[in-house]
N, C-alpha and C positions, 0 to 999 in steps of 0.2 A: 833426609831432613828437616822435616817440617818442622817450625820452633811447637815444643812441645809444654807448655807452662808448665814450672811446677816440674818438671821431671827429676831433676835433679836433685832437688830437694825430697821429694814423693821417695826413690830409690832410700837416700839417705833415712829415711823416717822408717820407713818398712824394715832396715834392719836393725833399727836404732827401739829402743826402752824405755819409758819415763822420760820421753824427752815430744818437743812439739815440733811445729816450726812457723815461724811466720814469714811469709811473703811480702816481696814487695813489688807492686807495675804500676807504671805510668796511664798503663792503659786501660779503661773497667771492662772490656773485650776480653783481652787477657786475663785479669785477676776473675772474670766471670770463668773462664776455658781452665785455669788455673782449680777452682774450684770443682768446677765436675772433674777434673783429671783426680783429686782428693778424692768425690766421694766413688772414681771408678775402681783405687785404688782400697777402698772403706777404710780413707783415712780422717774423711772430715771432722771427726771429735780431736782430734789432734793438730789440725791447720786451720791457721787465717792468713786469709789473703788485703791487703793496706794498700791502698791508693795511694802513690806518695810519688817525689822524686828523689830518686840516688843524693842529688847534690842536698836535697832541705830536709833530713831521714825524720822519720816523726815521733823517733824513739827516744827516751831517754839513755843519758848517760852509763855505760858500762852497764849495756840490757840482757845481752846475747853470749853466749859459749862461745861463740861462733859465727863466725857472718861469712856467704859463704854466692859467687854469682857464677855462672855459665854462659859465656856465647856472646854476653851485653856490654863489655870495655866497648867496643868502638863506635855503639851506637848512645854512649854517653858526652851529655853539653859538655858539663864541667867534669873532665876525670880528675885534677886534683882536686880540688871539694867532695865528691864524690868517695877516694882514697880515704881524707879526712874522717870523712863521716862514718864512712865502715869502720875505721879507727875507732870513735868517739865511741858508738854504740857496740864496743868488744868488752866484756871485762879482762881485768886480770887475767892472767895466761891462758885466753881465750886464743882463736887463732882463725886465723883468716884464710882465703882461698879462693881465687880467684883464676879463670881459666879464660882463656877466646882463642881465636882464629888469630893467623899471624900474618899480616902481607906477605912477608919477603919466602912464604913458602914455594919449592922450587913447583914448577912447572907443569911435571906430569904429575904432581899431589894434587895440584890448583883442578886442573885436569878430573882425573880419576875420582874429585867426588863433586866435583859437576854433575858428571853423568851417572853417577851411582842416585843423584838428588834426587825424590821424587813428589809429587810431583813432576812436572818440567814445566812449568809457570813455574813457579819458583827457583828456577837457577837461574832466573836474572838478580834474584834478591843476593844467591850465594853470592855473587861475583862481585855487587855489591858490597857485601858486606866482608868481603878478601879485600877490599880496598880499600876500607874503613878500617881495616887494623890494624895493632900497629906490629912494628916489632919490637925481639925482644932488648934493643939497645934503649927503644923510645920508650918501654917501659921502666926502663931501668934510669932513666933520665927521671920520667915523672916521678919515680917513688924517692928518688934525692929529692922531689921539693915536697917531700911528704911529712905527715909526721912519724909514720912508723920506718923514717927513714935507714935507721940503726937494726930492725929486726927484719927486712923482709930479705925474701930472696927467690928470681927469676929464672925459671927456664926455659928454652922452649925445645918443640920432639918437632916431625917434618907437618904436624899438623896445625900446630896454634904453641899455643907459650902459655903458664902458670907463671900467679903470682901469689906467693905466700908469706904470709909471716906469724908470729906468736906474739901477742904480748905482755908482755914483763908485766911481774906479780908486783 
């Protein structure tokens, strides 16, 4: 479970036509790794990576048809502001998808993830991420404070949680 910058976006982009991917990260090192991964996928001509923070997105209003993130929610310094910014840059009829671990996962699931994580050196980071993650109820409370409050749905599974929303046109 090593962090692979851009992996979810690149998998999505690989299955689409006439689309482009704009990725954002707070770390220049992660952006360089994401660019390398895009090149490995043969998709560097359809990708752009931008340095920035989620709570201050460097994009115009209604700039994107879809906004998604995987495995980062628990790291956001300002989750309310980040969700509102994601909503701001989403076009009418656009879709939002946020996926992350959940703090309240069952112990057998947590330990399965722990022992399945390679290399072993990143296992402590996995546990730190799980401890920092939210529960579905906490995400529902968070969403209730955000601009998307009447459009969002939160669900959980044994490993994590998802937040989905569609911006009405």
